[in-house]
PADRENZA-427732 format. One record per residue: residue number from 0; x, y, z negated of N, C-alpha, C, O in turn. Coordinates in steps of 0.2 Angstrom, whole numbers, padded with zeros to 4 digits, m for minus. Layout:
BEGIN
     i   neast   nnorth     nup   caeast   canorth    caup   ceast   cnorth     cup   oeast   onorth     oup
   NUM       X        Y       Z        X         Y       Z       X        Y       Z       X        Y       Z
...
end
This chain:
BEGIN
     i   neast   nnorth     nup   caeast   canorth    caup   ceast   cnorth     cup   oeast   onorth     oup
     0    0635     0158   m0736     0642      0153   m0726    0641     0161   m0724    0636     0165   m0724
     1    0648     0161   m0720     0650      0168   m0720    0647     0170   m0713    0644     0167   m0709
     2    0649     0177   m0712     0643      0181   m0708    0649     0181   m0701    0655     0180   m0702
     3    0647     0182   m0697     0653      0182   m0689    0653     0186   m0686    0648     0188   m0683
     4    0658     0188   m0686     0663      0193   m0681    0659     0201   m0679    0658     0201   m0673
     5    0658     0204   m0680     0655      0209   m0672    0659     0212   m0667    0659     0217   m0664
     6    0664     0207   m0666     0667      0207   m0661    0668     0200   m0656    0667     0200   m0650
     7    0671     0195   m0660     0674      0189   m0658    0666     0183   m0660    0665     0178   m0657
     8    0663     0186   m0665     0656      0182   m0667    0660     0174   m0670    0656     0169   m0670
     9    0668     0174   m0672     0670      0168   m0677    0665     0172   m0685    0661     0176   m0687
    10    0667     0166   m0687     0666      0165   m0696    0669     0171   m0700    0675     0169   m0700
    11    0668     0176   m0703     0673      0178   m0706    0677     0177   m0715    0673     0180   m0719
    12    0680     0175   m0716     0680      0172   m0725    0680     0182   m0728    0680     0188   m0725
    13    0679     0179   m0733     0681      0184   m0739    0688     0188   m0736    0688     0194   m0734
    14    0693     0184   m0736     0700      0186   m0739    0701     0193   m0732    0704     0198   m0733
    15    0698     0190   m0727     0700      0196   m0722    0694     0199   m0719    0693     0198   m0713
    16    0689     0202   m0723     0681      0204   m0720    0682     0212   m0720    0687     0214   m0722
    17    0680     0214   m0718     0681      0221   m0720    0671     0223   m0716    0668     0220   m0712
    18    0671     0228   m0719     0659      0228   m0719    0660     0237   m0716    0662     0242   m0719
    19    0657     0235   m0709     0659      0242   m0708    0652     0243   m0703    0651     0238   m0699
    20    0648     0250   m0702     0646      0250   m0695    0640     0245   m0697    0636     0242   m0693
    21    0639     0244   m0702     0634      0237   m0701    0636     0232   m0700    0631     0228   m0698
    22    0641     0230   m0700     0646      0223   m0698    0648     0219   m0700    0643     0216   m0702
    23    0652     0217   m0700     0659      0213   m0704    0662     0212   m0695    0659     0209   m0690
    24    0666     0214   m0697     0674      0212   m0692    0680     0209   m0698    0680     0210   m0704
    25    0684     0205   m0692     0692      0202   m0694    0694     0209   m0696    0691     0214   m0695
    26    0701     0208   m0700     0705      0214   m0699    0708     0217   m0689    0709     0223   m0688
    27    0709     0212   m0685     0714      0208   m0680    0709     0213   m0674    0711     0216   m0670
    28    0700     0211   m0677     0694      0215   m0671    0694     0217   m0673    0691     0221   m0669
    29    0696     0222   m0678     0691      0230   m0680    0695     0233   m0676    0700     0237   m0679
    30    0695     0233   m0671     0699      0239   m0666    0696     0243   m0661    0690     0242   m0660
    31    0701     0250   m0655     0695      0254   m0652    0692     0250   m0647    0696     0247   m0644
    32    0686     0250   m0646     0684      0249   m0639    0685     0247   m0632    0684     0242   m0628
    33    0690     0256   m0632     0695      0255   m0627    0700     0258   m0625    0700     0262   m0619
    34    0706     0256   m0629     0711      0253   m0631    0715     0249   m0635    0721     0248   m0636
    35    0710     0246   m0638     0713      0242   m0643    0716     0242   m0649    0718     0238   m0654
    36    0715     0247   m0648     0722      0250   m0656    0719     0248   m0662    0713     0249   m0663
    37    0722     0244   m0667     0719      0243   m0675    0718     0248   m0676    0722     0252   m0673
    38    0712     0250   m0681     0708      0253   m0683    0707     0252   m0695    0705     0247   m0697
    39    0708     0256   m0698     0707      0256   m0700    0704     0261   m0705    0706     0267   m0704
    40    0697     0260   m0712     0694      0262   m0715    0692     0269   m0713    0687     0272   m0712
    41    0701     0273   m0712     0702      0281   m0716    0701     0282   m0705    0697     0287   m0703
    42    0703     0278   m0699     0705      0278   m0696    0700     0282   m0689    0701     0287   m0686
    43    0696     0277   m0690     0689      0276   m0685    0685     0280   m0686    0683     0282   m0691
    44    0683     0281   m0679     0674      0284   m0678    0669     0283   m0675    0669     0285   m0669
    45    0664     0279   m0678     0660      0272   m0675    0656     0279   m0671    0656     0285   m0673
    46    0653     0274   m0665     0648      0280   m0661    0644     0272   m0657    0646     0267   m0653
    47    0636     0274   m0659     0633      0267   m0661    0634     0260   m0660    0634     0257   m0655
    48    0636     0260   m0668     0639      0253   m0671    0645     0250   m0666    0647     0244   m0666
    49    0648     0255   m0664     0657      0254   m0663    0659     0259   m0665    0657     0264   m0667
    50    0666     0254   m0664     0674      0256   m0667    0677     0262   m0664    0676     0260   m0658
    51    0679     0266   m0663     0683      0271   m0655    0691     0274   m0663    0691     0275   m0669
    52    0696     0275   m0656     0702      0279   m0661    0698     0289   m0658    0693     0290   m0655
    53    0704     0292   m0661     0701      0298   m0662    0702     0302   m0654    0700     0308   m0653
    54    0707     0297   m0649     0706      0301   m0645    0703     0297   m0637    0704     0299   m0631
    55    0699     0293   m0639     0691      0290   m0638    0686     0291   m0639    0681     0290   m0637
    56    0688     0293   m0642     0679      0294   m0645    0674     0298   m0641    0676     0304   m0641
    57    0667     0296   m0638     0664      0299   m0634    0663     0308   m0636    0663     0310   m0642
    58    0663     0313   m0630     0662      0320   m0632    0655     0318   m0631    0653     0312   m0630
    59    0652     0323   m0631     0644      0325   m0631    0643     0332   m0632    0644     0335   m0638
    60    0641     0334   m0626     0637      0342   m0626    0631     0342   m0631    0629     0348   m0634
    61    0629     0339   m0632     0621      0338   m0637    0620     0333   m0644    0622     0327   m0644
    62    0618     0335   m0649     0617      0330   m0652    0614     0327   m0652    0610     0328   m0647
    63    0614     0321   m0657     0610      0314   m0657    0602     0317   m0659    0597     0315   m0656
    64    0602     0321   m0665     0595      0323   m0663    0593     0329   m0660    0589     0332   m0663
    65    0595     0331   m0656     0588      0334   m0653    0589     0331   m0645    0585     0333   m0641
    66    0593     0324   m0643     0592      0321   m0638    0588     0315   m0640    0590     0311   m0636
    67    0583     0313   m0644     0580      0307   m0648    0573     0309   m0644    0569     0314   m0643
    68    0574     0302   m0643     0565      0298   m0636    0561     0302   m0642    0557     0306   m0640
    69    0562     0303   m0648     0555      0306   m0651    0553     0314   m0649    0548     0317   m0646
    70    0561     0316   m0651     0559      0323   m0651    0556     0328   m0644    0552     0333   m0644
    71    0561     0322   m0637     0560      0325   m0631    0554     0322   m0627    0554     0322   m0621
    72    0547     0317   m0634     0541      0317   m0632    0541     0323   m0636    0536     0325   m0632
    73    0542     0327   m0640     0539      0334   m0645    0539     0340   m0639    0534     0343   m0638
    74    0546     0341   m0634     0544      0343   m0636    0542     0345   m0626    0541     0351   m0624
    75    0542     0339   m0623     0537      0340   m0617    0528     0341   m0619    0524     0342   m0614
    76    0528     0341   m0624     0520      0341   m0627    0520     0347   m0627    0517     0351   m0623
    77    0524     0348   m0630     0524      0356   m0632    0522     0362   m0626    0518     0366   m0626
    78    0529     0361   m0622     0525      0362   m0615    0520     0360   m0612    0520     0359   m0605
    79    0516     0359   m0613     0508      0354   m0613    0507     0360   m0614    0507     0366   m0611
    80    0506     0359   m0618     0501      0363   m0625    0503     0371   m0622    0498     0374   m0620
    81    0507     0373   m0621     0510      0381   m0619    0507     0382   m0616    0504     0387   m0618
    82    0505     0377   m0608     0504      0378   m0599    0497     0377   m0600    0494     0380   m0595
    83    0491     0374   m0606     0485      0374   m0605    0485     0381   m0609    0481     0386   m0608
    84    0488     0381   m0613     0484      0386   m0618    0484     0395   m0613    0481     0401   m0613
    85    0491     0393   m0609     0492      0400   m0605    0487     0399   m0596    0487     0402   m0591
    86    0485     0395   m0596     0480      0394   m0590    0474     0394   m0591    0470     0395   m0587
    87    0474     0393   m0597     0466      0395   m0603    0464     0405   m0603    0458     0408   m0602
    88    0470     0408   m0606     0469      0415   m0608    0471     0416   m0600    0467     0421   m0599
    89    0474     0414   m0595     0474      0418   m0589    0466     0417   m0585    0464     0422   m0581
    90    0463     0412   m0585     0457      0414   m0582    0450     0418   m0587    0445     0421   m0584
    91    0452     0418   m0596     0448      0421   m0597    0448     0429   m0595    0443     0431   m0592
    92    0455     0434   m0595     0456      0436   m0593    0454     0440   m0585    0452     0445   m0584
    93    0456     0434   m0581     0455      0436   m0574    0450     0443   m0574    0446     0445   m0577
    94    0453     0447   m0568     0447      0451   m0566    0446     0457   m0570    0443     0462   m0568
    95    0448     0455   m0575     0447      0460   m0579    0450     0465   m0579    0448     0471   m0581
    96    0458     0463   m0575     0462      0470   m0574    0466     0474   m0575    0468     0479   m0572
    97    0470     0470   m0584     0472      0470   m0586    0477     0464   m0587    0479     0463   m0581
    98    0481     0460   m0590     0486      0457   m0595    0485     0458   m0599    0482     0463   m0600
    99    0489     0450   m0605     0486      0449   m0612    0491     0455   m0615    0488     0460   m0618
   100    0496     0453   m0613     0498      0459   m0616    0499     0467   m0614    0503     0470   m0617
   101    0494     0470   m0610     0493      0475   m0612    0487     0477   m0616    0486     0483   m0617
   102    0483     0470   m0617     0477      0470   m0620    0479     0473   m0629    0475     0477   m0632
   103    0486     0472   m0631     0487      0473   m0638    0485     0475   m0643    0491     0475   m0646
   104    0483     0477   m0645     0477      0485   m0652    0487     0489   m0651    0486     0494   m0649
   105    0493     0488   m0652     0496      0492   m0650    0496     0496   m0644    0495     0502   m0644
   106    0497     0491   m0636     0496      0493   m0631    0489     0497   m0632    0491     0503   m0632
   107    0484     0497   m0632     0479      0502   m0632    0480     0505   m0635    0481     0510   m0632
   108    0481     0506   m0641     0484      0515   m0644    0489     0515   m0637    0487     0514   m0631
   109    0494     0516   m0638     0499      0516   m0635    0495     0520   m0625    0497     0524   m0622
   110    0490     0516   m0624     0486      0519   m0619    0479     0525   m0617    0476     0528   m0613
   111    0480     0522   m0623     0473      0529   m0626    0478     0535   m0628    0477     0539   m0624
   112    0482     0537   m0631     0488      0543   m0630    0489     0545   m0624    0487     0551   m0623
   113    0494     0542   m0618     0494      0542   m0614    0487     0545   m0611    0487     0551   m0608
   114    0481     0541   m0611     0476      0549   m0608    0473     0551   m0607    0470     0552   m0602
   115    0474     0554   m0616     0474      0561   m0618    0480     0565   m0616    0478     0569   m0611
   116    0484     0565   m0618     0491      0568   m0616    0489     0570   m0607    0488     0576   m0605
   117    0490     0565   m0602     0485      0568   m0596    0481     0572   m0599    0483     0577   m0599
   118    0476     0572   m0600     0468      0575   m0599    0471     0580   m0602    0469     0585   m0599
   119    0478     0582   m0608     0478      0590   m0610    0480     0591   m0605    0476     0595   m0604
   120    0485     0590   m0599     0492      0592   m0597    0488     0595   m0591    0489     0601   m0589
   121    0482     0590   m0587     0477      0594   m0583    0473     0597   m0587    0474     0603   m0586
   122    0469     0597   m0590     0466      0606   m0590    0469     0612   m0594    0466     0617   m0597
   123    0478     0611   m0594     0482      0615   m0596    0483     0619   m0589    0480     0625   m0588
   124    0486     0615   m0583     0487      0617   m0578    0479     0621   m0573    0478     0625   m0569
   125    0473     0614   m0577     0470      0619   m0572    0467     0628   m0572    0465     0632   m0568
   126    0467     0628   m0579     0467      0635   m0583    0472     0639   m0582    0471     0645   m0582
   127    0479     0637   m0581     0482      0642   m0577    0484     0644   m0572    0488     0649   m0571
   128    0480     0639   m0567     0480      0641   m0562    0471     0644   m0559    0469     0643   m0553
   129    0468     0645   m0561     0461      0648   m0564    0461     0654   m0560    0463     0660   m0563
   130    0459     0653   m0554     0457      0661   m0555    0462     0664   m0547    0463     0669   m0545
   131    0464     0659   m0543     0471      0662   m0544    0470     0659   m0535    0476     0657   m0533
   132    0467     0659   m0531     0464      0655   m0526    0460     0650   m0524    0454     0649   m0523
   133    0467     0645   m0526     0469      0635   m0526    0465     0634   m0533    0464     0637   m0538
   134    0464     0627   m0530     0463      0621   m0533    0467     0618   m0536    0470     0616   m0530
   135    0473     0615   m0542     0478      0611   m0545    0477     0606   m0539    0483     0607   m0537
   136    0473     0601   m0534     0473      0598   m0532    0474     0600   m0525    0475     0596   m0521
   137    0474     0608   m0522     0479      0608   m0517    0488     0608   m0517    0492     0609   m0512
   138    0489     0608   m0523     0497      0611   m0524    0499     0602   m0523    0505     0600   m0524
   139    0494     0596   m0521     0497      0590   m0519    0505     0589   m0514    0506     0593   m0510
   140    0509     0582   m0516     0511      0583   m0509    0510     0581   m0502    0514     0580   m0497
   141    0504     0581   m0504     0500      0581   m0495    0499     0586   m0494    0502     0589   m0489
   142    0494     0589   m0497     0490      0595   m0496    0498     0600   m0495    0500     0597   m0490
   143    0501     0604   m0496     0508      0603   m0496    0513     0604   m0486    0515     0608   m0483
   144    0510     0595   m0488     0513      0591   m0480    0509     0596   m0475    0510     0597   m0470
   145    0505     0597   m0478     0497      0597   m0469    0498     0605   m0469    0498     0609   m0464
   146    0498     0608   m0475     0500      0616   m0478    0510     0618   m0471    0510     0624   m0469
   147    0513     0615   m0470     0517      0617   m0468    0515     0617   m0461    0513     0622   m0457
   148    0513     0607   m0458     0511      0608   m0453    0509     0611   m0448    0510     0611   m0442
   149    0502     0617   m0454     0496      0623   m0449    0502     0628   m0448    0503     0629   m0442
   150    0507     0631   m0453     0510      0636   m0450    0515     0633   m0445    0517     0638   m0441
   151    0519     0627   m0444     0521      0628   m0440    0517     0628   m0434    0518     0633   m0431
   152    0512     0623   m0432     0503      0624   m0426    0505     0633   m0425    0507     0634   m0420
   153    0504     0637   m0429     0503      0642   m0428    0508     0647   m0427    0506     0653   m0426
   154    0514     0646   m0427     0520      0648   m0425    0522     0647   m0419    0526     0651   m0415
   155    0520     0640   m0417     0522      0637   m0411    0515     0644   m0404    0517     0647   m0399
   156    0508     0645   m0409     0504      0646   m0406    0507     0653   m0405    0508     0654   m0399
   157    0508     0657   m0408     0511      0666   m0409    0516     0665   m0404    0516     0670   m0401
   158    0522     0658   m0402     0528      0660   m0398    0524     0661   m0391    0526     0664   m0386
   159    0518     0656   m0391     0517      0655   m0384    0512     0663   m0381    0512     0666   m0376
   160    0508     0665   m0387     0503      0671   m0386    0510     0677   m0384    0510     0681   m0380
   161    0515     0676   m0386     0517      0681   m0385    0521     0680   m0379    0520     0685   m0375
   162    0524     0675   m0377     0528      0674   m0370    0522     0676   m0366    0525     0680   m0362
   163    0515     0675   m0365     0511      0677   m0361    0511     0684   m0360    0512     0687   m0354
   164    0509     0688   m0367     0507      0697   m0367    0515     0700   m0364    0516     0706   m0361
   165    0520     0695   m0366     0527      0696   m0361    0524     0697   m0355    0521     0702   m0353
   166    0526     0690   m0349     0521      0689   m0347    0518     0698   m0342    0519     0701   m0337
   167    0514     0696   m0346     0508      0700   m0342    0510     0706   m0343    0507     0710   m0339
   168    0514     0709   m0347     0517      0719   m0347    0522     0719   m0343    0525     0725   m0342
   169    0524     0714   m0341     0533      0714   m0337    0527     0713   m0327    0529     0714   m0322
   170    0526     0713   m0327     0522      0710   m0322    0515     0712   m0319    0510     0712   m0322
   171    0515     0715   m0313     0506      0719   m0311    0502     0711   m0314    0505     0706   m0316
   172    0495     0711   m0314     0491      0710   m0311    0492     0705   m0304    0495     0705   m0299
   173    0485     0700   m0306     0485      0696   m0299    0480     0698   m0295    0478     0695   m0290
   174    0477     0703   m0300     0472      0705   m0294    0474     0712   m0288    0471     0712   m0283
   175    0481     0718   m0290     0483      0724   m0291    0489     0720   m0285    0493     0723   m0281
   176    0489     0713   m0285     0496      0709   m0281    0494     0710   m0278    0496     0714   m0274
   177    0486     0707   m0276     0485      0705   m0271    0480     0708   m0267    0477     0706   m0262
   178    0482     0716   m0271     0478      0722   m0266    0481     0727   m0263    0480     0731   m0259
   179    0490     0723   m0267     0496      0727   m0262    0498     0724   m0257    0501     0727   m0252
   180    0496     0716   m0258     0498      0710   m0250    0492     0712   m0244    0492     0710   m0238
   181    0488     0716   m0246     0480      0717   m0242    0482     0726   m0238    0478     0728   m0233
   182    0487     0729   m0240     0486      0735   m0239    0493     0736   m0232    0497     0731   m0233
   183    0495     0739   m0229     0500      0739   m0225    0503     0747   m0228    0500     0751   m0232
   184    0509     0746   m0225     0510      0755   m0229    0511     0757   m0220    0513     0754   m0215
   185    0508     0764   m0220     0509      0767   m0212    0515     0772   m0211    0516     0775   m0207
   186    0521     0770   m0217     0526      0774   m0217    0530     0770   m0221    0528     0771   m0227
   187    0537     0766   m0222     0539      0764   m0225    0544     0769   m0230    0548     0767   m0235
   188    0544     0772   m0230     0550      0777   m0236    0541     0779   m0238    0540     0773   m0237
   189    0535     0782   m0240     0529      0782   m0244    0525     0775   m0248    0524     0770   m0246
   190    0524     0777   m0252     0520      0775   m0258    0512     0771   m0254    0507     0774   m0252
   191    0514     0764   m0254     0506      0762   m0252    0501     0762   m0258    0502     0760   m0264
   192    0494     0763   m0255     0490      0766   m0258    0485     0760   m0257    0483     0757   m0252
   193    0482     0759   m0265     0476      0752   m0264    0474     0753   m0257    0476     0757   m0253
   194    0466     0746   m0257     0459      0749   m0252    0456     0754   m0256    0454     0759   m0254
   195    0455     0750   m0263     0451      0756   m0265    0451     0765   m0267    0457     0767   m0269
   196    0446     0769   m0267     0447      0776   m0267    0451     0777   m0275    0449     0775   m0281
   197    0457     0780   m0273     0460      0783   m0281    0456     0790   m0285    0454     0795   m0282
   198    0456     0789   m0290     0453      0794   m0294    0458     0801   m0293    0464     0800   m0295
   199    0456     0807   m0291     0459      0813   m0292    0461     0812   m0299    0458     0808   m0302
   200    0467     0817   m0300     0471      0818   m0300    0468     0823   m0304    0463     0827   m0302
   201    0470     0823   m0312     0463      0829   m0315    0471     0834   m0317    0477     0833   m0316
   202    0468     0840   m0319     0476      0847   m0318    0480     0845   m0323    0478     0843   m0329
   203    0486     0846   m0322     0490      0847   m0328    0489     0850   m0336    0486     0855   m0336
   204    0491     0848   m0342     0489      0855   m0348    0496     0856   m0345    0499     0853   m0341
   205    0497     0864   m0349     0500      0868   m0350    0506     0865   m0355    0511     0868   m0355
   206    0506     0858   m0358     0512      0856   m0363    0518     0854   m0360    0522     0851   m0363
   207    0518     0858   m0350     0525      0856   m0348    0528     0848   m0345    0531     0846   m0340
   208    0526     0841   m0353     0531      0835   m0350    0528     0833   m0346    0523     0834   m0342
   209    0534     0828   m0347     0531      0823   m0337    0524     0820   m0337    0520     0818   m0342
   210    0522     0820   m0333     0517      0817   m0328    0517     0808   m0323    0520     0807   m0318
   211    0514     0805   m0327     0516      0799   m0321    0508     0796   m0323    0504     0794   m0327
   212    0508     0795   m0316     0499      0790   m0316    0499     0782   m0311    0503     0780   m0306
   213    0494     0779   m0316     0493      0774   m0318    0491     0770   m0312    0485     0769   m0310
   214    0497     0765   m0308     0496      0759   m0303    0490     0756   m0303    0485     0755   m0299
   215    0491     0752   m0309     0486      0744   m0312    0481     0750   m0316    0480     0755   m0318
   216    0478     0742   m0316     0471      0745   m0323    0477     0742   m0327    0482     0740   m0324
   217    0476     0741   m0334     0480      0737   m0341    0474     0738   m0347    0470     0742   m0348
   218    0474     0731   m0349     0469      0734   m0355    0475     0731   m0362    0478     0725   m0363
   219    0476     0737   m0366     0478      0738   m0373    0477     0730   m0375    0472     0727   m0375
   220    0485     0727   m0378     0486      0721   m0383    0486     0723   m0391    0485     0719   m0396
   221    0489     0728   m0391     0491      0730   m0398    0488     0733   m0400    0483     0734   m0396
   222    0485     0740   m0408     0483      0745   m0406    0486     0748   m0406    0483     0753   m0406
   223    0495     0749   m0405     0498      0753   m0401    0500     0755   m0395    0505     0758   m0394
   224    0493     0752   m0390     0496      0755   m0386    0487     0761   m0381    0482     0765   m0383
   225    0490     0758   m0377     0486      0765   m0376    0480     0759   m0371    0480     0753   m0373
   226    0477     0760   m0365     0475      0758   m0360    0472     0760   m0354    0470     0766   m0354
   227    0473     0756   m0349     0474      0762   m0347    0466     0758   m0338    0463     0753   m0338
   228    0465     0765   m0333     0462      0762   m0328    0466     0766   m0321    0469     0771   m0320
   229    0464     0761   m0317     0470      0762   m0311    0469     0771   m0309    0463     0773   m0309
   230    0473     0776   m0307     0470      0783   m0307    0472     0787   m0314    0472     0794   m0314
   231    0472     0783   m0319     0472      0788   m0323    0481     0792   m0327    0487     0789   m0327
   232    0478     0796   m0327     0482      0803   m0327    0486     0803   m0335    0483     0805   m0339
   233    0493     0801   m0336     0498      0797   m0341    0501     0807   m0344    0505     0810   m0341
   234    0499     0809   m0349     0506      0815   m0352    0508     0817   m0353    0508     0820   m0348
   235    0513     0822   m0358     0519      0820   m0361    0523     0811   m0362    0524     0806   m0366
   236    0524     0813   m0356     0528      0803   m0355    0534     0803   m0358    0535     0809   m0359
   237    0538     0800   m0361     0545      0798   m0363    0543     0793   m0366    0538     0791   m0369
   238    0552     0791   m0364     0550      0783   m0360    0556     0780   m0368    0562     0782   m0369
   239    0553     0777   m0370     0556      0772   m0374    0562     0767   m0374    0567     0767   m0377
   240    0560     0762   m0369     0566      0758   m0368    0562     0757   m0361    0557     0760   m0358
   241    0568     0751   m0357     0569      0748   m0348    0558     0746   m0350    0554     0750   m0348
   242    0558     0744   m0350     0550      0741   m0350    0541     0746   m0355    0535     0746   m0356
   243    0547     0750   m0358     0538      0754   m0360    0540     0763   m0360    0544     0766   m0357
   244    0536     0764   m0363     0535      0771   m0361    0529     0773   m0368    0524     0770   m0369
   245    0531     0779   m0371     0525      0784   m0373    0521     0787   m0371    0524     0792   m0370
   246    0515     0788   m0369     0512      0795   m0370    0506     0796   m0369    0504     0791   m0373
   247    0500     0800   m0366     0494      0803   m0371    0493     0800   m0362    0497     0799   m0357
   248    0483     0798   m0363     0482      0796   m0355    0477     0803   m0357    0476     0805   m0363
   249    0476     0807   m0350     0473      0809   m0351    0464     0809   m0351    0460     0814   m0353
   250    0462     0804   m0349     0454      0803   m0347    0451     0803   m0355    0447     0807   m0357
   251    0456     0796   m0358     0453      0797   m0363    0455     0801   m0369    0451     0800   m0374
   252    0460     0804   m0369     0466      0805   m0374    0467     0804   m0380    0468     0807   m0385
   253    0469     0794   m0379     0473      0789   m0383    0481     0791   m0381    0484     0790   m0375
   254    0483     0792   m0387     0492      0793   m0386    0492     0785   m0388    0487     0782   m0391
   255    0497     0783   m0386     0504      0775   m0386    0506     0774   m0383    0508     0778   m0379
   256    0509     0767   m0381     0515      0763   m0379    0511     0760   m0371    0505     0757   m0371
   257    0515     0760   m0365     0513      0759   m0358    0516     0755   m0356    0522     0756   m0354
   258    0513     0751   m0355     0523      0745   m0350    0524     0755   m0342    0521     0760   m0340
   259    0530     0751   m0342     0534      0757   m0335    0533     0753   m0330    0535     0755   m0325
   260    0531     0748   m0330     0530      0747   m0323    0524     0747   m0319    0523     0746   m0313
   261    0518     0750   m0324     0509      0749   m0323    0509     0758   m0319    0504     0762   m0318
   262    0515     0761   m0319     0515      0766   m0319    0522     0771   m0314    0528     0769   m0313
   263    0519     0778   m0314     0522      0782   m0307    0524     0788   m0308    0520     0791   m0312
   264    0529     0791   m0307     0529      0798   m0308    0525     0803   m0303    0522     0800   m0298
   265    0524     0810   m0303     0519      0815   m0301    0524     0820   m0301    0522     0826   m0300
end
């Protein structure tokens, strides 16, 4: 019995039979599936047991072996196994503070070496700074910021104290200004005296320097200044600048600077 043709399904006789792609073909039926061009055993290209010419042969970006159902099933099975193993390892190591990669023997050795180096560096810094009055912790960026802030606050307080001291030295004290307001001068050309009794002026020394008398009490703010009590006699006075003089308090024997607007010449 003659086999049927792979295209027209009619019987194929031995004189015109072509055996190819597991089928039998008439010579006229063995043509390209797309353009119907006649093919031979040397010019055809088979795809899914169908003949094609070189121009219309289906082009794929993957191989038949990679995309077979069996390989797809194996690929999916491998992905499921990998996910199951990853989840199992994650649950096992959850809460231990390290990942699976960080717990390999090589990573443990590297971590131990780093700890030893860190300990050696810390000990070296401690020995280097021992006896200098501060610890290594005091040199952290946070402590440096605190130290800088404290320096700024100290500088601001210093300027505030300096301005207060300058105002206090440039103007009479409030109590002395009150005494001046209460005293009415009997003669505008004469100096007004406070209500309180002034101390008698002591006898001038034989040095012959300028003499001044304290109009108001003054408390020395610095070590090189002279404290005054109202009525004190100041000897050997020398003018330093517009606001300050240098002299000796006859009552205490102390020599130093005194504000010029607190005394008058005698």
